[in-house]
MARLUMMAR-948345 format. One record per residue (C-alpha): x, y, z. Coordinates in steps of 0.5 Angstrom, whole numbers. Each point is the difference from the previous one (the first is absolute). Layout:
# MARLUMMAR-948345
+-------+-------+-------+
:     u :     v :     w :
+-------+-------+-------+
:     X :     Y :     Z :
...
+-------+-------+-------+
END
This chain:
# MARLUMMAR-948345
+-------+-------+-------+
:     u :     v :     w :
+-------+-------+-------+
:    17 :   -19 :    36 :
:     1 :    -4 :    -6 :
:    -7 :    -2 :     0 :
:    -3 :     7 :     0 :
:     5 :     2 :    -5 :
:    -3 :    -6 :    -5 :
:    -7 :     2 :     2 :
:     1 :     7 :    -2 :
:     4 :    -2 :    -6 :
:    -6 :    -4 :    -2 :
:    -5 :     5 :     1 :
:     4 :     5 :    -3 :
:     0 :    -4 :    -7 :
:    -7 :    -1 :     0 :
:    -2 :     7 :     2 :
:     5 :     3 :    -5 :
:    -3 :    -5 :    -6 :
:    -8 :     2 :     2 :
:     1 :     7 :     1 :
:     5 :     0 :    -6 :
:    -5 :    -3 :    -5 :
:    -6 :     5 :     3 :
:     5 :     6 :    -1 :
:     1 :    -2 :    -7 :
:    -7 :    -2 :    -2 :
:    -2 :     7 :     3 :
:     2 :     4 :    -6 :
:    -4 :     4 :    -5 :
:     2 :     1 :    -7 :
:    -2 :     5 :    -6 :
:     2 :     2 :    -7 :
:     3 :     7 :    -1 :
:     2 :     2 :    -7 :
:     1 :    -8 :    -2 :
:     4 :    -2 :     6 :
:    -3 :    -4 :     6 :
:     1 :     3 :     7 :
:     0 :    -4 :     6 :
:    -1 :     4 :     7 :
:     0 :    -4 :     6 :
:    -6 :     1 :     6 :
:     3 :    -5 :     4 :
:     1 :     1 :     8 :
:     8 :    -2 :     0 :
:     0 :     0 :     8 :
:    -2 :    -7 :     1 :
:     5 :    -2 :    -5 :
:     6 :     4 :     3 :
:    -2 :    -3 :     7 :
:     0 :    -7 :    -2 :
:     7 :     1 :    -3 :
:     3 :     3 :     6 :
:    -3 :    -6 :     4 :
:     3 :    -5 :    -5 :
:     7 :     4 :     1 :
:    -1 :    -1 :     7 :
:    -1 :    -7 :     0 :
:     6 :    -1 :    -5 :
:     4 :     4 :     5 :
:    -2 :    -4 :     6 :
:     1 :    -7 :    -3 :
:     7 :     2 :    -2 :
:     2 :     3 :     6 :
:    -3 :    -7 :     4 :
:     4 :    -4 :    -5 :
:     7 :     4 :     2 :
:    -2 :    -1 :     7 :
:    -1 :    -7 :     0 :
:    -7 :     0 :     4 :
+-------+-------+-------+
END
């Protein structure tokens, strides 16, 4: 279980970084009465799934350390 947790942890970190950078980069800005307004047109689903994989990897790794396996 510890190895599976570490694998999920690494994949979650990589996915969160990659999809997070893409989501931040997918924004459009325009000027309205002299104020710059930014709207995000990103798909947030991959980022949310990556974050869930990251959390599950942390939980699996932590539970494997407690059980000693």
